[in-house]
C-alpha positions in Angstrom: 0.1 -0.1 0.2 1.1 3.8 -0.9 0.6 6.7 1.4 -2.8 7.0 -0.1 -4.2 3.5 0.9 -4.1 2.1 -2.6 -1.8 -0.6 -4.2 1.1 0.5 -5.7 0.8 0.6 -9.6 1.2 -3.2 -10.7 0.1 -3.1 -14.0 0.2 -5.8 -16.5 -0.2 -6.0 -19.8 -1.3 -9.6 -21.3 -2.1 -10.4 -25.0 -2.3 -14.1 -25.9 0.2 -16.4 -24.0 1.8 -13.3 -23.5 2.6 -11.1 -20.4 4.5 -7.7 -20.0 5.5 -6.1 -16.4 7.1 -3.0 -17.0 7.9 -2.9 -13.5 9.9 -6.3 -13.6 10.6 -5.5 -17.1 10.1 -8.9 -18.1 8.3 -10.5 -21.0 6.7 -14.2 -20.4 5.0 -16.3 -22.7 3.2 -19.5 -21.0 4.9 -18.1 -17.9 8.6 -18.4 -19.0 11.1 -15.8 -19.6 11.4 -14.6 -23.4 14.3 -13.1 -24.5 14.2 -9.6 -25.5 16.9 -6.9 -25.4 15.6 -3.6 -23.1 15.4 -1.4 -26.1 12.9 -4.3 -28.1 11.3 -4.5 -24.9 11.1 -0.1 -23.9 9.6 0.0 -28.3 7.2 -3.0 -26.8 5.8 -0.7 -23.5 5.6 1.9 -25.4 3.4 0.5 -27.8 1.4 -1.0 -25.2 0.2 2.2 -23.5 -1.8 3.0 -27.0 -2.8 -0.1 -28.2 -4.2 0.1 -31.7 -2.9 3.4 -31.8 -0.1 4.9 -34.3 3.0 5.6 -32.1 5.1 7.6 -34.4 8.9 7.1 -34.6 9.7 10.5 -33.6 8.5 9.6 -29.9 9.7 6.0 -30.2 12.8 8.1 -30.2 12.3 10.1 -27.6 10.7 7.7 -25.3 13.4 4.9 -26.1 16.6 6.7 -26.6 15.9 10.3 -25.0 19.4 11.0 -24.7 20.7 9.5 -27.5 20.8 10.2 -31.2 20.1 6.8 -33.2 19.3 6.3 -36.6 16.0 5.0 -37.7 17.9 2.1 -38.7 18.3 1.4 -34.9 14.5 1.7 -34.5 13.8 -0.8 -37.5 16.3 -3.4 -36.0 14.5 -3.1 -32.6 11.1 -3.7 -34.0 12.5 -6.9 -35.9 14.0 -7.9 -32.7 10.8 -7.4 -31.2 9.5 -9.3 -33.8 11.3 -12.1 -33.2 10.9 -12.4 -29.8 7.1 -12.5 -29.8 7.4 -15.2 -32.9 6.0 -12.9 -35.7 7.0 -14.2 -39.3 7.1 -11.5 -42.2 4.0 -12.7 -43.6 2.6 -12.6 -40.6 1.7 -9.3 -38.6 -0.6 -10.6 -35.2 1.1 -7.8 -32.8 3.3 -5.0 -34.5 2.2 -3.7 -37.6 4.2 -1.0 -39.3 2.7 2.1 -40.8 4.8 3.1 -43.8 6.0 7.0 -43.1 4.3 7.5 -39.7 5.1 4.4 -37.0 4.4 1.2 -35.4 1.1 0.3 -33.9 -0.1 -2.2 -31.6 -2.8 -4.7 -32.8 -3.2 -7.6 -30.9 -5.9 -7.5 -28.3 -4.4 -6.1 -24.7 -5.8 -6.9 -21.3 -4.8 -4.4 -18.7 
């Protein structure tokens, strides 16, 4: 309990067999940890905050790399790592959708 008498924010995100715990910074699949890079997990967390919405590239850069200048290739590579961790194939985008010229959207059904 915090000073206001309510439980601390222990929000988790669940989609299909995955569970994401932003406090512990873990991605679980069927209760087992999934290997994912810290930046790829950060991207996933930003997308999960606004499922179904387009998160533009500038916002992802600002939230994932706030004090570092990186190229679009860094973002693309980390999204690729994330898709691999989620078991997505090139011909199947169940979770992370690229919105050409804009950014990315989490398109899976999320339970908070």
